[in-house]
N, CA, C and O of each residue as an XYZ file, in Angstrom:
888
protein
N       4.714      3.114      6.361
C       4.272      2.446      5.144
C       3.217      3.324      4.482
O       2.292      3.801      5.139
N       3.364      3.532      3.176
C       2.485      4.431      2.440
C       1.784      3.673      1.320
O       2.408      2.907      0.585
N       0.471      3.898      1.202
C      -0.224      3.443      0.008
C      -0.091      4.526     -1.058
O      -0.168      5.717     -0.756
N       0.108      4.106     -2.299
C       0.252      5.038     -3.410
C      -0.914      6.020     -3.487
O      -1.987      5.775     -2.935
N      -0.684      7.131     -4.179
C      -1.755      8.083     -4.435
C      -2.832      7.490     -5.333
O      -2.672      6.405     -5.891
N      -3.919      8.219     -5.458
C      -5.032      7.727     -6.276
C      -4.558      7.403     -7.694
O      -3.890      8.211     -8.340
N      -4.912      6.216     -8.161
C      -4.574      5.817     -9.530
C      -5.746      6.118    -10.463
O      -6.851      6.432    -10.019
N      -5.481      6.017    -11.748
C      -6.562      6.223    -12.718
C      -7.643      5.150    -12.555
O      -8.825      5.433    -12.748
N      -7.254      3.939    -12.207
C      -8.250      2.891    -11.966
C      -9.062      3.198    -10.718
O     -10.283      3.040    -10.723
N      -8.397      3.640     -9.635
C      -9.124      4.043     -8.430
C     -10.158      5.108     -8.754
O     -11.300      5.036     -8.300
N      -9.752      6.097     -9.541
C     -10.660      7.190     -9.889
C     -11.845      6.689    -10.700
O     -12.980      7.112    -10.481
N     -11.579      5.782    -11.641
C     -12.657      5.252    -12.474
C     -13.651      4.459    -11.638
O     -14.861      4.604    -11.810
N     -13.149      3.620    -10.732
C     -14.042      2.801     -9.917
C     -14.816      3.665     -8.925
O     -15.985      3.394     -8.650
N     -14.178      4.698     -8.389
C     -14.882      5.606     -7.478
C     -16.005      6.348     -8.188
O     -17.009      6.713     -7.577
N     -15.820      6.565     -9.490
C     -16.837      7.265    -10.281
C     -17.957      6.339    -10.732
O     -18.893      6.773    -11.404
N     -17.864      5.051    -10.361
C     -18.941      4.117    -10.665
C     -18.731      3.250    -11.882
O     -19.679      2.614    -12.342
N     -17.515      3.197    -12.429
C     -17.258      2.343    -13.594
C     -17.588      0.895    -13.251
O     -17.193      0.397    -12.197
N     -18.309      0.223    -14.137
C     -18.690     -1.163    -13.867
C     -18.073     -2.132    -14.868
O     -18.490     -3.287    -14.955
N     -17.085     -1.669    -15.619
C     -16.347     -2.518    -16.538
C     -14.883     -2.552    -16.113
O     -14.410     -1.628    -15.453
N     -14.156     -3.615    -16.487
C     -12.740     -3.681    -16.126
C     -11.964     -2.487    -16.675
O     -12.251     -1.994    -17.766
N     -10.986     -2.035    -15.910
C     -10.127     -0.951    -16.367
C      -9.142     -1.525    -17.379
O      -8.581     -2.593    -17.135
N      -8.913     -0.856    -18.500
C      -8.049     -1.426    -19.542
C      -6.579     -1.453    -19.136
O      -6.119     -0.636    -18.339
N      -5.854     -2.417    -19.707
C      -4.418     -2.489    -19.488
C      -4.029     -3.480    -18.410
O      -4.839     -4.288    -17.957
N      -2.782     -3.400    -18.016
C      -2.218     -4.283    -17.000
C      -2.127     -3.553    -15.671
O      -1.840     -2.356    -15.631
N      -2.371     -4.274    -14.586
C      -2.371     -3.655    -13.265
C      -1.036     -2.987    -12.957
O      -1.000     -1.919    -12.346
N       0.050     -3.608    -13.374
C       1.365     -3.059    -13.037
C       1.641     -1.739    -13.741
O       2.542     -1.003    -13.337
N       0.879     -1.427    -14.788
C       1.121     -0.218    -15.584
C       0.124      0.906    -15.320
O       0.164      1.930    -16.002
N      -0.764      0.739    -14.351
C      -1.761      1.778    -14.057
C      -1.069      2.999    -13.455
O      -0.302      2.881    -12.500
N      -1.347      4.162    -14.020
C      -0.700      5.404    -13.602
C      -1.493      6.116    -12.507
O      -2.658      5.808    -12.258
N      -0.837      7.065    -11.870
C      -1.532      7.954    -10.952
C      -2.484      8.861    -11.719
O      -2.227      9.223    -12.868
N      -3.580      9.221    -11.071
C      -4.472     10.249    -11.604
C      -3.883     11.619    -11.266
O      -2.940     11.695    -10.478
N      -4.412     12.699    -11.837
C      -3.950     14.034    -11.424
C      -4.076     14.250     -9.912
O      -3.194     14.843     -9.291
N      -5.172     13.767     -9.328
C      -5.319     13.863     -7.873
C      -4.235     13.070     -7.169
O      -3.702     13.506     -6.149
N      -3.906     11.898     -7.717
C      -2.861     11.077     -7.127
C      -1.515     11.779     -7.090
O      -0.771     11.648     -6.118
N      -1.197     12.526     -8.147
C       0.054     13.289     -8.155
C       0.034     14.374     -7.085
O       1.045     14.610     -6.423
N      -1.110     15.037     -6.910
C      -1.228     16.048     -5.859
C      -1.038     15.407     -4.486
O      -0.353     15.956     -3.623
N      -1.651     14.243     -4.295
C      -1.511     13.544     -3.020
C      -0.056     13.163     -2.761
O       0.434     13.294     -1.639
N       0.630     12.693     -3.796
C       2.026     12.293     -3.639
C       2.906     13.490     -3.284
O       3.819     13.375     -2.467
N       2.628     14.633     -3.900
C       3.375     15.842     -3.542
C       3.117     16.218     -2.086
O       4.026     16.662     -1.384
N       1.874     16.038     -1.635
C       1.556     16.286     -0.236
C       2.337     15.375      0.693
O       2.801     15.808      1.747
N       2.484     14.121      0.310
C       3.296     13.198      1.096
C       4.754     13.639      1.118
O       5.446     13.467      2.121
N       5.217     14.207      0.012
C       6.578     14.731     -0.014
C       6.764     15.865      0.977
O       7.816     15.969      1.607
N       5.749     16.724      1.125
C       5.833     17.796      2.116
C       5.841     17.225      3.531
O       6.548     17.721      4.409
N       5.051     16.180      3.739
C       5.099     15.507      5.049
C       6.498     14.965      5.311
O       7.038     15.138      6.403
N       7.085     14.313      4.320
C       8.416     13.735      4.476
C       9.447     14.822      4.768
O      10.319     14.647      5.619
N       9.341     15.944      4.059
C      10.289     17.037      4.265
C      10.192     17.615      5.674
O      11.171     18.152      6.191
N       9.015     17.508      6.301
C       8.817     18.069      7.628
C       9.229     17.166      8.770
O       9.168     17.576      9.929
N       9.647     15.948      8.475
C      10.050     15.032      9.537
C      11.361     15.479     10.170
O      12.273     15.929      9.477
N      11.446     15.354     11.484
C      12.714     15.584     12.160
C      13.724     14.538     11.702
O      13.336     13.424     11.352
N      15.019     14.876     11.698
C      16.029     13.923     11.218
C      15.977     12.573     11.919
O      16.223     11.539     11.297
N      15.659     12.576     13.210
C      15.635     11.303     13.940
C      14.405     10.459     13.609
O      14.304      9.312     14.045
N      13.465     11.025     12.835
C      12.281     10.283     12.407
C      12.298      9.979     10.913
O      11.476      9.201     10.429
N      13.204     10.573     10.198
C      13.238     10.404      8.742
C      13.686      8.994      8.372
O      14.518      8.412      9.068
N      13.147      8.433      7.284
C      13.554      7.082      6.871
C      15.009      7.051      6.423
O      15.553      8.036      5.923
N      15.614      5.896      6.619
C      16.990      5.672      6.173
C      17.042      4.795      4.929
O      18.084      4.676      4.285
N      15.916      4.187      4.601
C      15.822      3.314      3.430
C      14.394      3.364      2.918
O      13.446      3.368      3.704
N      14.240      3.403      1.603
C      12.922      3.359      0.970
C      12.829      2.080      0.149
O      13.715      1.772     -0.649
N      11.742      1.340      0.356
C      11.471      0.124     -0.415
C      10.173      0.362     -1.172
O       9.156      0.712     -0.572
N      10.203      0.175     -2.483
C       9.056      0.545     -3.311
C       8.573     -0.635     -4.146
O       9.364     -1.451     -4.619
N       7.263     -0.703     -4.314
C       6.659     -1.665     -5.236
C       7.138     -1.374     -6.658
O       7.414     -0.223     -6.996
N       7.236     -2.417     -7.493
C       7.600     -2.178     -8.892
C       6.458     -1.603     -9.722
O       6.693     -1.167    -10.849
N       5.235     -1.586     -9.208
C       4.097     -1.107     -9.984
C       4.226      0.399    -10.219
O       4.697      1.139     -9.356
N       3.800      0.830    -11.397
C       4.039      2.201    -11.838
C       3.461      3.230    -10.879
O       4.112      4.237    -10.599
N       2.260      3.006    -10.372
C       1.622      4.003     -9.511
C       2.399      4.213     -8.213
O       2.424      5.321     -7.677
N       3.033      3.155     -7.708
C       3.863      3.299     -6.512
C       5.169      4.005     -6.846
O       5.626      4.863     -6.090
N       5.772      3.645     -7.978
C       7.006      4.306     -8.403
C       6.768      5.798     -8.631
O       7.597      6.627     -8.256
N       5.631      6.137     -9.247
C       5.311      7.548     -9.480
C       5.065      8.285     -8.166
O       5.414      9.457     -8.031
N       4.462      7.594     -7.198
C       4.233      8.212     -5.892
C       5.552      8.580     -5.235
O       5.726      9.706     -4.768
N       6.491      7.625     -5.200
C       7.782      7.921     -4.580
C       8.530      9.003     -5.358
O       9.140      9.881     -4.748
N       8.497      8.956     -6.679
C       9.201      9.964     -7.478
C       8.672     11.359     -7.177
O       9.454     12.301     -7.049
N       7.346     11.504     -7.062
C       6.758     12.806     -6.741
C       7.118     13.236     -5.323
O       7.370     14.416     -5.078
N       7.143     12.293     -4.394
C       7.558     12.610     -3.030
C       8.995     13.106     -3.004
O       9.306     14.105     -2.355
N       9.873     12.397     -3.716
C      11.293     12.748     -3.708
C      11.536     14.109     -4.346
O      12.418     14.852     -3.916
N      10.753     14.436     -5.373
C      10.901     15.756     -6.002
C      10.471     16.869     -5.055
O      11.060     17.950     -5.044
N       9.444     16.598     -4.264
C       8.889     17.623     -3.377
C       9.721     17.801     -2.116
O       9.901     18.920     -1.637
N      10.226     16.698     -1.581
C      11.007     16.740     -0.342
C      12.483     16.920     -0.680
O      13.130     15.996     -1.175
N      13.004     18.091     -0.418
C      14.400     18.378     -0.743
C      15.320     17.390     -0.033
O      15.231     17.210      1.181
N      16.193     16.761     -0.788
C      17.137     15.808     -0.227
C      16.642     14.383     -0.201
O      17.437     13.461     -0.014
N      15.319     14.170     -0.389
C      14.790     12.808     -0.321
C      15.304     11.947     -1.465
O      15.409     10.727     -1.337
N      15.628     12.595     -2.592
C      16.135     11.833     -3.720
C      17.452     11.157     -3.439
O      17.844     10.232     -4.150
N      18.150     11.616     -2.393
C      19.423     11.002     -2.029
C      19.249      9.785     -1.133
O      20.214      9.068     -0.868
N      18.025      9.544     -0.662
C      17.787      8.377      0.186
C      18.000      7.095     -0.611
O      17.622      7.035     -1.782
N      18.594      6.070     -0.007
C      18.686      4.782     -0.697
C      17.286      4.251     -0.993
O      16.447      4.192     -0.094
N      17.025      3.867     -2.232
C      15.722      3.332     -2.630
C      15.926      2.050     -3.410
O      16.729      1.991     -4.341
N      15.188      1.026     -3.018
C      15.222     -0.238     -3.738
C      13.804     -0.605     -4.151
O      12.842     -0.298     -3.447
N      13.686     -1.256     -5.286
C      12.407     -1.785     -5.754
C      12.386     -3.274     -5.466
O      13.318     -3.992     -5.825
N      11.331     -3.739     -4.821
C      11.244     -5.153     -4.463
C       9.901     -5.708     -4.918
O       8.848     -5.178     -4.561
N       9.944     -6.778     -5.707
C       8.711     -7.329     -6.280
C       7.773     -7.893     -5.224
O       6.584     -8.072     -5.488
N       8.287     -8.175     -4.038
C       7.412     -8.678     -2.979
C       6.441     -7.606     -2.487
O       5.475     -7.912     -1.788
N       6.700     -6.353     -2.851
C       5.796     -5.251     -2.491
C       4.722     -5.006     -3.537
O       3.941     -4.062     -3.409
N       4.668     -5.842     -4.575
C       3.645     -5.634     -5.609
C       2.253     -5.844     -5.022
O       2.099     -6.441     -3.957
N       1.253     -5.352     -5.725
C      -0.121     -5.477     -5.255
C      -0.581     -6.930     -5.346
O       0.036     -7.753     -6.022
N      -1.662     -7.220     -4.659
C      -2.276     -8.551     -4.752
C      -2.627     -8.844     -6.204
O      -3.236     -8.016     -6.882
N      -2.245    -10.014     -6.676
C      -2.553    -10.409     -8.045
C      -3.963    -11.000     -8.090
O      -4.283    -11.926     -7.345
N      -4.794    -10.456     -8.968
C      -6.192    -10.864     -9.043
C      -6.487    -11.830    -10.183
O      -7.651    -12.132    -10.447
N      -5.443    -12.324    -10.870
C      -5.642    -13.353    -11.879
C      -6.565    -12.914    -12.999
O      -6.381    -11.851    -13.592
N      -7.568    -13.749    -13.284
C      -8.471    -13.447    -14.397
C      -9.351    -12.228    -14.116
O     -10.004    -11.710    -15.021
N      -9.367    -11.772    -12.860
C     -10.161    -10.593    -12.506
C      -9.292     -9.348    -12.321
O      -9.660     -8.429    -11.589
N      -8.150     -9.327    -12.982
C      -7.275     -8.168    -12.906
C      -8.011     -6.901    -13.351
O      -8.563     -6.836    -14.450
N      -8.005     -5.894    -12.465
C      -8.624     -4.589    -12.735
C     -10.136     -4.673    -12.958
O     -10.711     -3.842    -13.661
N     -10.775     -5.679    -12.357
C     -12.236     -5.799    -12.394
C     -12.827     -5.115    -11.161
O     -12.358     -5.370    -10.051
N     -13.834     -4.260    -11.312
C     -14.584     -3.814    -10.141
C     -15.492     -4.957     -9.671
O     -15.830     -5.833    -10.467
N     -15.892     -4.964     -8.395
C     -16.707     -6.075     -7.887
C     -17.972     -6.331     -8.693
O     -18.354     -7.485     -8.888
N     -18.632     -5.268     -9.169
C     -19.881     -5.474     -9.896
C     -19.655     -6.198    -11.224
O     -20.541     -6.903    -11.705
N     -18.471     -6.025    -11.817
C     -18.167     -6.740    -13.057
C     -17.960     -8.222    -12.787
O     -18.362     -9.064    -13.589
N     -17.328     -8.545    -11.647
C     -17.168     -9.956    -11.276
C     -18.535    -10.577    -11.027
O     -18.806    -11.691    -11.475
N     -19.389     -9.862    -10.318
C     -20.721    -10.394    -10.007
C     -21.522    -10.659    -11.275
O     -22.252    -11.647    -11.359
N     -21.387     -9.786    -12.252
C     -22.156     -9.929    -13.484
C     -21.589    -11.030    -14.387
O     -22.345    -11.797    -14.984
N     -20.271    -11.103    -14.482
C     -19.647    -12.026    -15.427
C     -19.362    -13.400    -14.834
O     -19.322    -14.396    -15.556
N     -19.166    -13.454    -13.523
C     -18.812    -14.727    -12.885
C     -19.536    -14.842    -11.550
O     -18.899    -14.783    -10.498
N     -20.862    -15.007    -11.573
C     -21.625    -15.021    -10.321
C     -21.207    -16.131     -9.365
O     -21.287    -15.959     -8.148
N     -20.758    -17.279     -9.900
C     -20.328    -18.357     -9.013
C     -19.067    -17.963     -8.245
O     -18.930    -18.275     -7.062
N     -18.155    -17.279     -8.920
C     -16.949    -16.811     -8.236
C     -17.294    -15.728     -7.221
O     -16.711    -15.682     -6.137
N     -18.220    -14.874     -7.560
C     -18.647    -13.833     -6.632
C     -19.211    -14.465     -5.364
O     -18.937    -14.001     -4.257
N     -19.999    -15.523     -5.531
C     -20.582    -16.221     -4.383
C     -19.497    -16.942     -3.586
O     -19.529    -16.951     -2.356
N     -18.534    -17.548     -4.292
C     -17.446    -18.256     -3.595
C     -16.613    -17.276     -2.779
O     -16.179    -17.590     -1.671
N     -16.396    -16.108     -3.324
C     -15.643    -15.076     -2.606
C     -16.356    -14.687     -1.315
O     -15.730    -14.554     -0.263
N     -17.660    -14.507     -1.405
C     -18.433    -14.151     -0.218
C     -18.428    -15.282      0.803
O     -18.384    -15.040      2.009
N     -18.473    -16.512      0.316
C     -18.520    -17.669      1.217
C     -17.196    -17.879      1.952
O     -17.185    -18.155      3.151
N     -16.086    -17.747      1.233
C     -14.776    -17.986      1.831
C     -14.315    -16.827      2.706
O     -13.571    -17.028      3.666
N     -14.750    -15.627      2.381
C     -14.219    -14.438      3.037
C     -13.011    -13.927      2.275
O     -12.288    -14.704      1.650
N     -12.793    -12.628      2.327
C     -11.758    -12.011      1.491
C     -10.362    -12.523      1.800
O      -9.546    -12.677      0.892
N     -10.072    -12.792      3.076
C      -8.711    -13.179      3.454
C      -8.264    -14.470      2.773
O      -7.093    -14.617      2.423
N      -9.186    -15.393      2.589
C      -8.816    -16.695      2.026
C      -9.249    -16.872      0.573
O      -8.983    -17.914     -0.026
N      -9.904    -15.879      0.004
C     -10.357    -16.023     -1.377
C      -9.205    -15.805     -2.348
O      -8.547    -14.764     -2.337
N      -8.974    -16.815     -3.191
C      -7.945    -16.750     -4.227
C      -8.629    -16.815     -5.586
O      -9.130    -17.873     -5.965
N      -8.663    -15.707     -6.329
C      -9.294    -15.751     -7.657
C      -8.498    -16.650     -8.590
O      -7.296    -16.826     -8.389
N      -9.130    -17.218     -9.594
C      -8.407    -18.084    -10.528
C      -7.187    -17.370    -11.116
O      -7.304    -16.309    -11.729
N      -6.021    -17.977    -10.915
C      -4.788    -17.395    -11.410
C      -4.225    -16.285    -10.552
O      -3.234    -15.660    -10.929
N      -4.835    -16.023     -9.403
C      -4.412    -14.906     -8.568
C      -3.990    -15.326     -7.171
O      -3.639    -16.482     -6.934
N      -4.028    -14.373     -6.251
C      -3.583    -14.582     -4.880
C      -4.689    -14.218     -3.894
O      -5.516    -13.345     -4.160
N      -4.688    -14.890     -2.770
C      -5.485    -14.456     -1.631
C      -4.620    -13.523     -0.783
O      -3.395    -13.548     -0.910
N      -5.223    -12.704      0.074
C      -4.407    -11.929      1.008
C      -3.507    -12.821      1.870
O      -2.403    -12.418      2.236
N      -3.976    -14.030      2.192
C      -3.123    -14.953      2.940
C      -1.868    -15.299      2.152
O      -0.796    -15.460      2.735
N      -1.990    -15.415      0.830
C      -0.814    -15.649     -0.012
C       0.128    -14.448      0.033
O       1.343    -14.607      0.148
N      -0.439    -13.258     -0.058
C       0.378    -12.041     -0.027
C       1.128    -11.946      1.300
O       2.275    -11.500      1.339
N       0.479    -12.364      2.382
C       1.119    -12.318      3.698
C       2.378    -13.170      3.739
O       3.321    -12.837      4.458
N       2.414    -14.261      2.984
C       3.607    -15.111      2.975
C       4.802    -14.366      2.401
O       5.898    -14.428      2.957
N       4.596    -13.655      1.280
C       5.739    -12.920      0.723
C       6.086    -11.702      1.569
O       7.244    -11.289      1.622
N       5.074    -11.123      2.235
C       5.374    -10.011      3.127
C       6.173    -10.472      4.339
O       7.065     -9.762      4.804
N       5.858    -11.649      4.848
C       6.628    -12.183      5.972
C       8.098    -12.347      5.577
O       9.001    -12.027      6.350
N       8.319    -12.848      4.367
C       9.679    -13.031      3.872
C      10.397    -11.685      3.756
O      11.548    -11.555      4.174
N       9.719    -10.691      3.192
C      10.332     -9.374      3.034
C      10.635     -8.732      4.382
O      11.733     -8.216      4.587
N       9.679     -8.758      5.299
C       9.875     -8.116      6.595
C      10.983     -8.790      7.392
O      11.724     -8.125      8.117
N      11.096    -10.101      7.260
C      12.195    -10.811      7.923
C      13.536    -10.345      7.377
O      14.486    -10.148      8.134
N      13.612    -10.170      6.063
C      14.853     -9.697      5.450
C      15.160     -8.259      5.858
O      16.309     -7.927      6.148
N      14.143     -7.408      5.882
C      14.365     -6.019      6.273
C      14.817     -5.904      7.722
O      15.548     -4.979      8.075
N      14.387     -6.832      8.556
C      14.788     -6.818      9.961
C      16.287     -7.022     10.118
O      16.865     -6.672     11.148
N      16.914     -7.590      9.094
C      18.357     -7.851      9.158
C      19.187     -6.719      8.552
O      20.416     -6.784      8.565
N      18.532     -5.681      8.023
C      19.281     -4.563      7.457
C      19.787     -3.652      8.571
O      19.350     -3.749      9.718
N      20.706     -2.772      8.218
C      21.233     -1.828      9.207
C      20.320     -0.620      9.385
O      20.478      0.140     10.340
N      19.360     -0.435      8.468
C      18.447      0.709      8.569
C      17.482      0.513      9.732
O      16.864     -0.544      9.862
N      17.356      1.527     10.572
C      16.434      1.468     11.699
C      15.048      1.987     11.339
O      14.058      1.600     11.960
N      14.974      2.862     10.340
C      13.695      3.445      9.930
C      13.528      3.232      8.429
O      14.317      3.727      7.624
N      12.500      2.495      8.075
C      12.284      2.082      6.685
C      10.919      2.566      6.222
O       9.926      2.427      6.936
N      10.876      3.128      5.037
C       9.627      3.565      4.420
C       9.310      2.634      3.257
O      10.131      2.455      2.357
N       8.121      2.043      3.277
C       7.657      1.186      2.188
C       6.543      1.916      1.453
O       5.578      2.366      2.070
N       6.674      2.034      0.137
C       5.663      2.675     -0.704
C       5.035      1.587     -1.559
O       5.690      1.028     -2.438
N       3.767      1.285     -1.304
C       3.186      0.111     -1.953
C       1.670      0.243     -2.092
O       1.179      1.241     -2.619
N       0.930     -0.757     -1.623
C      -0.496     -0.913     -1.937
C      -1.278     -1.265     -0.675
O      -0.698     -1.618      0.351
N      -2.614     -1.163     -0.769
C      -3.436     -1.464      0.405
C      -3.257     -2.902      0.872
O      -3.206     -3.154      2.076
N      -3.160     -3.852     -0.062
C      -2.984     -5.250      0.329
C      -1.675     -5.458      1.076
O      -1.597     -6.306      1.965
N      -0.656     -4.698      0.728
C       0.633     -4.807      1.402
C       0.542     -4.266      2.823
O       1.102     -4.857      3.746
N      -0.152     -3.158      3.007
C      -0.313     -2.595      4.347
C      -1.083     -3.560      5.242
O      -0.683     -3.809      6.379
N      -2.187     -4.103      4.732
C      -3.031     -4.996      5.534
C      -2.283     -6.272      5.902
O      -2.327     -6.706      7.053
N      -1.601     -6.871      4.940
C      -0.913     -8.132      5.230
C       0.320     -7.904      6.096
O       0.664     -8.763      6.908
N       0.989     -6.770      5.940
C       2.112     -6.459      6.824
C       1.631     -6.324      8.264
O       2.294     -6.793      9.189
N       0.486     -5.687      8.452
C      -0.067     -5.544      9.796
C      -0.353     -6.908     10.412
O      -0.117     -7.122     11.602
N      -0.863     -7.830      9.597
C      -1.143     -9.175     10.099
C       0.147     -9.872     10.516
O       0.207    -10.493     11.577
N       1.176     -9.769      9.681
C       2.455    -10.411     10.002
C       3.063     -9.798     11.260
O       3.535    -10.519     12.138
N       3.051     -8.475     11.347
C       3.679     -7.796     12.476
C       2.900     -7.969     13.775
O       3.436     -7.715     14.854
N       1.641     -8.399     13.685
C       0.862     -8.667     14.899
C       1.383     -9.885     15.643
O       1.076    -10.078     16.819
N       2.175    -10.713     14.955
C       2.834    -11.822     15.623
C       2.133    -13.152     15.484
O       1.046    -13.252     14.914
N       2.783    -14.176     16.021
C       2.269    -15.540     15.950
C       0.908    -15.623     16.638
O       0.725    -15.107     17.741
N      -0.037    -16.275     15.976
C      -1.365    -16.437     16.544
C      -2.318    -15.305     16.255
O      -3.455    -15.319     16.725
N      -1.873    -14.311     15.481
C      -2.760    -13.190     15.147
C      -3.967    -13.691     14.367
O      -3.831    -14.525     13.471
N      -5.127    -13.192     14.702
C      -6.355    -13.599     14.036
C      -6.421    -13.001     12.640
O      -6.165    -11.812     12.453
N      -6.764    -13.828     11.664
C      -6.913    -13.333     10.296
C      -8.109    -12.395     10.233
O      -9.168    -12.718     10.770
N      -7.965    -11.244      9.590
C      -9.090    -10.303      9.523
C     -10.260    -10.885      8.750
O     -10.071    -11.593      7.760
N     -11.464    -10.584      9.203
C     -12.661    -11.089      8.527
C     -12.820    -10.457      7.155
O     -13.366    -11.076      6.243
N     -12.346     -9.229      7.005
C     -12.382     -8.556      5.708
C     -11.114     -7.722      5.586
O     -10.234     -7.788      6.444
N     -11.028     -6.948      4.532
C      -9.845     -6.125      4.308
C     -10.118     -4.717      4.830
O     -10.881     -3.978      4.207
N      -9.522     -4.325      5.949
C      -9.776     -2.981      6.467
C      -9.323     -1.927      5.468
O      -8.321     -2.119      4.778
N     -10.048     -0.817      5.382
C      -9.717      0.193      4.366
C      -8.374      0.862      4.624
O      -8.015      1.166      5.761
N      -7.651      1.080      3.544
C      -6.385      1.819      3.574
C      -6.510      2.915      2.516
O      -6.392      2.615      1.328
N      -6.739      4.154      2.894
C      -6.964      5.204      1.895
C      -5.745      5.432      1.005
O      -4.609      5.155      1.392
N      -6.007      5.939     -0.184
C      -4.903      6.357     -1.044
C      -4.062      7.418     -0.340
O      -4.587      8.261      0.387
N      -2.749      7.363     -0.566
C      -1.809      8.354     -0.024
C      -1.875      8.432      1.498
O      -1.660      9.496      2.080
N      -2.170      7.309      2.137
C      -2.235      7.293      3.596
C      -0.957      6.698      4.173
O      -0.219      5.975      3.505
N      -0.727      7.030      5.433
C       0.474      6.605      6.146
C       0.057      5.689      7.288
O      -0.808      6.037      8.093
N       0.674      4.529      7.351
C       0.501      3.604      8.470
C       1.874      3.422      9.102
O       2.866      3.215      8.404
N       1.922      3.499     10.414
C       3.200      3.661     11.106
C       3.319      2.675     12.262
O       2.385      2.501     13.045
N       4.471      2.038     12.357
C       4.784      1.166     13.488
C       5.973      1.733     14.247
O       6.907      2.265     13.647
N       5.931      1.618     15.573
C       7.058      1.976     16.423
C       7.750      0.703     16.900
O       7.129     -0.355     17.001
N       9.015      0.818     17.186
C       9.767     -0.316     17.716
C       9.441     -0.476     19.196
O       9.861      0.333     20.023
N       8.688     -1.526     19.526
C       8.340     -1.795     20.908
C       9.411     -2.608     21.603
O      10.500     -2.802     21.064
N       9.104     -3.084     22.795
C      10.094     -3.820     23.578
C      10.482     -5.128     22.911
O      11.657     -5.497     22.892
N       9.489     -5.836     22.361
C       9.775     -7.131     21.744
C       9.351     -7.208     20.285
O       9.738     -8.142     19.582
N       8.573     -6.258     19.823
C       8.094     -6.302     18.444
C       7.648     -4.900     18.034
O       7.561     -3.994     18.862
N       7.372     -4.741     16.752
C       6.878     -3.458     16.268
C       5.431     -3.254     16.719
O       4.616     -4.175     16.666
N       5.132     -2.052     17.158
C       3.804     -1.715     17.677
C       3.119     -0.741     16.722
O       3.693      0.280     16.343
N       1.886     -1.068     16.338
C       1.134     -0.186     15.455
C       0.846      1.134     16.163
O       0.248      1.159     17.239
N       1.284      2.241     15.537
C       1.104      3.562     16.135
C       0.033      4.380     15.438
O      -0.616      5.210     16.075
N      -0.169      4.165     14.141
C      -1.168      4.940     13.394
C      -1.564      4.155     12.161
O      -0.722      3.509     11.536
N      -2.847      4.205     11.803
C      -3.360      3.446     10.664
C      -4.045      4.388      9.670
O      -4.977      5.112     10.021
N      -3.568      4.363      8.437
C      -4.264      5.050      7.355
C      -4.457      6.535      7.550
O      -5.521      7.068      7.233
N      -3.436      7.221      8.074
C      -3.538      8.658      8.302
C      -3.405      9.393      6.969
O      -2.484      9.123      6.199
N      -4.308     10.306      6.700
C      -4.235     11.105      5.474
C      -4.245     12.585      5.832
O      -4.788     12.995      6.858
N      -3.635     13.365      4.965
C      -3.630     14.817      5.099
C      -3.839     15.401      3.724
O      -3.346     14.851      2.738
N      -4.552     16.494      3.637
C      -4.826     17.115      2.347
C      -3.545     17.401      1.588
O      -2.590     17.947      2.139
N      -3.535     17.027      0.324
C      -2.361     17.296     -0.507
C      -2.119     18.789     -0.665
O      -1.029     19.193     -1.071
N      -3.110     19.618     -0.352
C      -2.941     21.067     -0.495
C      -2.451     21.724      0.789
O      -2.162     22.921      0.805
N      -2.358     20.948      1.865
C      -1.931     21.499      3.153
C      -0.409     21.476      3.225
O       0.197     20.406      3.274
N       0.196     22.627      3.232
C       1.657     22.701      3.252
C       2.217     22.737      4.666
O       3.421     22.904      4.857
N       1.344     22.579      5.658
C       1.814     22.590      7.036
C       1.522     21.247      7.675
O       0.941     21.179      8.758
N       1.923     20.189      7.008
C       1.671     18.854      7.534
C       2.458     18.632      8.821
O       3.535     19.201      8.999
N       1.926     17.813      9.711
C       2.647     17.526     10.944
C       3.909     16.728     10.668
O       3.993     16.002      9.678
N       4.878     16.866     11.543
C       6.117     16.116     11.384
C       5.995     14.689     11.846
O       6.833     13.856     11.500
N       4.971     14.383     12.621
C       4.752     13.014     13.053
C       3.307     12.651     12.761
O       2.471     13.527     12.539
N       3.020     11.369     12.761
C       1.663     10.939     12.449
C       0.969     10.327     13.652
O      -0.157      9.843     13.539
N       1.626     10.343     14.797
C       1.018      9.708     15.967
C       0.812     10.732     17.077
O       0.764     10.375     18.254
N       0.693     11.985     16.709
C       0.439     13.016     17.708
C      -1.062     13.153     17.950
O      -1.484     13.975     18.763
């Protein structure tokens, strides 16, 4: 599972922007760095042994994820021939009235909501008109159940940090403890599960490699 490369909104917030990023979340593009990161992921994909290469790609409909996969496919010879489907269940967490707001903007404009978020904890906080991570986990459970019925044994999902975190919660199985916060998932990082005896086993979390390194490892759990 891959989180998209750095987006223009990610870059703006990292630079300290304290106002909402303009536009719609689904239309946010990759930054120049994000394109470099995506090309680096393509080199990683090209270096995989055939028995480790994905047989199916599932991508978020959001532009930054689509651009990430497109750049990967251009860089990895033959990857463009992989079956790829876009599934809306892989979209990012919907933040409702706080779409593309950095935390400091929420605190300044809606201090009561900022306090409610802190009180409830991130996992259960649902912004007005939006989703909590617990909500996202419900659609991820549905998607993962459906993917389990496909003939593909190795599946690559290109999506968002919320998708990686909630997928990990679902794959941890019945009774898994809800995370107290949202563990970090870096841009252009790879999170990997292996098929265990009874369930998928987390093998690597948020692995990143420099987009300029052309000698990426063929596996991420070495």
